[in-house]
N, C-alpha and C positions, 0 to 999 in steps of 0.2 A: 505753541507755549511748549517747549521742552522741557522733558522731565529730567529728574535728577540724575539720575541713570546717564543719560545722554550727555546733558550737560557735565559731569565730574568726568565722563571719559574722554569728552573732548580738551580736557585741560591737562589729561598726565602725557607726558612724552609718549611718543610710541619709537619703537626700531623700526628701521626700514625693512622692508620686504625682503624677506630671504636672510635675515642676520638675529642672532638672537639679538637680547636685549644684553645691554653692560649690568656687569657685577655695579652695585651700590658700595660705594665707598663707606667704610665702618671706622668708628672714630674708635682711636689708640685707648685700650683699658674697656672698653664698653663691652659690656656684657649682654647677649642674648635673655631676655627674658623667656625663661622655660616658665611653660602650665604642665598640669598634669596631664600624661599621655596614658588615655582612658583606654585604650586598645591593649597596652602592655596590662596595665591593671588588670585588665580583665584577662588576659592571659594566665598572668599570675594566679589569679583566683580561680580559674578553671584546672590550673594545672593542682592547686591544692585541694580542691575538690576531686578531683581524679583520685589524686595521692589517698586518701581518706576513702574512697568507697572503694580501691582497691587494699587498702589497710584492712575495712572491713572483713575482707574476702580470704583475708589470710587464715586468722582463725579455724574458721569451720573447714574452711580447706585441710588444713592441720590434722584435726579431729576427725576428718571423711580418710585420709589417707592412714592412720592409725587403725579407724575401725575396721577399712578394708585389708590390711595386714592381718589384723586380728583375725577377721574373717576365713581368710587361707588356712592360720593356723587351725582354728576351730573345727574347719572342713576336714583336715590332716588328721586331727582327734578324732574327729567321728569316724573317718574310713578307719583307721585302727581300731578302735572298739567293734565296729562291724565285722572285720576281720577276726577279732577275737572271740565274740560273741560267737559266730558260725564255727568256731575252733571247738571252744566249748560245747555247742550244741554237737557237734559230730562226737565227740570223747564221750557225751553223756549218753547218747545213743549204742554207741560202741560197748559203753559198761553195762547196757542194760541187756547185752548177750550173753548168756550162760558162758560161752566158749570162754572171751574174753577175762569173763568174771574168774573162771579157773585160771588161764594162764597168767594172772597178775595174784592170785593168791601161793601159785606154784612160785610165781619168782618171786614172792616175797618169805621163801623156804616153809609154806603150808602144806598138811597132805590131807587125804582124805581121812574119814574116820574107816578104821580096820586096815591102811594104806602103811607098809613097812617103808619107813624114809633110809635111804642109801647115804654115805657120803664118800665120794671118790677124792683121794686125796695122791698127794706126790704126781701128779700129770706134769707133764714137760709144757713149761711156755712157748708158745710158738713166735 
């Protein structure tokens, strides 16, 4: 007893060996029935999902960049403030020295008790 497959295969016309099957004739004006191309639909859906995931990374990436740039600005500010702090500490230590204190007082025009101030005028300009 022959199977359905073998009997259907025996009825179909075959092309001679070594040749391609001749193209089927089409009726004029006949349209080919198209089905849904699921492979294309799948690719489009995957593309949309990929763009959505990329879109979700854009906001945090921008935030990360702004935070990184701000951290560099803050580090520069901290470095500047540390230098100013060191300068002020050195100035404080210098002002606690009695010789520096006297030099600053004389620069301001002050004299010690019992000293006689002298003002020299009409000096030639350098």
